C-alpha positions as CSV (number, residue, x, y, z in Angstrom):
1,M,22.2,16.5,10.3
2,L,21.3,13.7,7.6
3,Q,18.6,11.2,8.3
4,S,18.9,7.8,6.6
5,P,16.5,6.8,3.9
6,R,15.2,4.1,6.3
7,V,13.6,6.4,8.6
8,N,11.7,8.5,5.8
9,E,10.3,5.2,4.1
10,S,6.6,5.1,4.2
11,I,4.4,2.1,4.5
12,G,3.8,0.4,1.2
13,C,0.5,0.0,-0.3
14,Y,-0.2,-3.7,-0.6
15,T,-3.2,-6.1,-1.0
16,E,-4.2,-8.2,2.0
17,K,-3.2,-11.2,-0.2
18,E,0.3,-9.9,-0.8
19,V,0.6,-9.4,3.1
20,H,-0.9,-12.7,3.9
21,K,1.4,-14.5,1.6
22,A,4.5,-12.9,2.6
23,F,4.2,-13.4,6.3
24,S,2.6,-16.8,6.3
25,K,5.4,-18.2,4.4
26,K,8.3,-16.2,6.1
27,L,7.4,-16.2,9.6
28,F,4.6,-18.7,10.3
29,K,5.4,-21.2,7.6
30,G,1.8,-22.1,7.1
31,Q,0.8,-22.8,10.9
32,L,-1.9,-20.4,10.9
33,K,-5.0,-21.1,13.2
34,K,-8.5,-19.9,12.4
35,G,-10.8,-19.9,15.2
36,R,-13.7,-17.9,15.8
37,S,-12.3,-14.8,14.2
38,K,-12.7,-14.2,10.4
39,D,-9.1,-13.5,10.3
40,P,-6.4,-16.3,10.8
41,S,-4.1,-15.9,13.6
42,A,-0.5,-17.1,14.6
43,I,1.5,-17.1,17.7
44,V,5.2,-16.0,17.4
45,S,7.3,-17.9,20.0
46,I,11.0,-18.0,20.7
47,D,12.5,-20.6,22.8
48,N,9.0,-21.7,23.7
49,V,8.3,-18.2,25.0
50,I,5.2,-16.5,23.4
51,I,6.0,-13.1,22.4
52,A,3.2,-12.1,20.1
53,K,-0.3,-13.1,18.8
54,V,-0.8,-11.5,15.5
55,K,-3.8,-11.6,13.2
56,I,-3.0,-12.2,9.6
57,P,-5.3,-10.7,6.8
58,N,-7.2,-13.0,4.8
59,P,-6.1,-13.4,1.1
60,H,-8.3,-10.9,-0.5
61,S,-7.4,-8.4,-3.2
62,K,-8.6,-5.6,-1.0
63,T,-6.0,-2.9,-0.1
64,F,-4.4,-3.5,3.5
65,N,-4.8,-0.1,4.6
66,K,-2.1,1.8,6.7
67,G,-4.1,1.7,9.9
68,K,-4.3,-2.0,9.8
69,A,-0.6,-2.3,8.5
70,R,0.6,0.0,11.6
71,V,-1.3,-2.4,14.1
72,F,0.3,-5.4,12.5
73,M,3.7,-3.7,12.6
74,R,3.2,-2.8,16.2
75,Q,2.6,-6.4,17.2
76,L,5.5,-7.7,15.4
77,R,7.6,-4.5,16.5
78,L,8.7,-3.8,13.0
79,D,9.4,-0.6,11.4
80,N,8.2,0.6,7.9
81,C,11.5,-0.6,6.0
82,D,11.4,-4.1,7.7
83,Y,7.7,-4.2,6.9
84,N,8.0,-3.2,3.2
85,G,11.2,-5.5,3.0
86,V,9.2,-8.7,3.9
87,V,6.5,-7.9,1.6
88,K,8.8,-6.8,-1.3
89,C,10.8,-10.2,-0.6
90,S,14.0,-8.3,0.0
91,I,14.0,-9.9,3.6
92,N,14.2,-13.7,4.3
93,S,12.8,-15.7,6.7
94,N,16.0,-16.0,8.7
95,E,16.5,-12.1,8.6
96,L,13.0,-11.6,9.8
97,F,13.2,-13.9,12.7
98,E,16.5,-12.1,13.6
99,I,14.9,-9.0,13.4
100,I,12.0,-10.1,15.6
101,V,14.4,-11.7,18.4
102,K,16.5,-8.2,18.3
103,N,13.1,-6.2,18.7
104,F,12.0,-8.6,21.6
105,S,15.5,-8.9,23.2
106,E,14.4,-7.3,26.5
107,L,12.2,-10.5,27.2
108,F,15.4,-12.6,27.1
109,Q,17.6,-10.6,29.6
């Protein structure tokens, strides 16, 4: 039985700045809030239904380690391939929005 390469793709090693830039432009379009936390956060909503609150890493040159990446991906219900695609710019904002809507579809049934 062959597995697709999508399943075997590992989480890429990116800087916090790369992750911040990719997701703030594609998903949050600059609408980040910074409260008491040191990391900016954003709320993901579809049809005025809040589906996730996500902490976005600050734009530092430090490596965004795999543990933090897994938490971030879990909050948005992304798999490794989707996460890597957003950061590498192979997934645009419309495709990302469609993926998130599909992943949270049980909320809208």
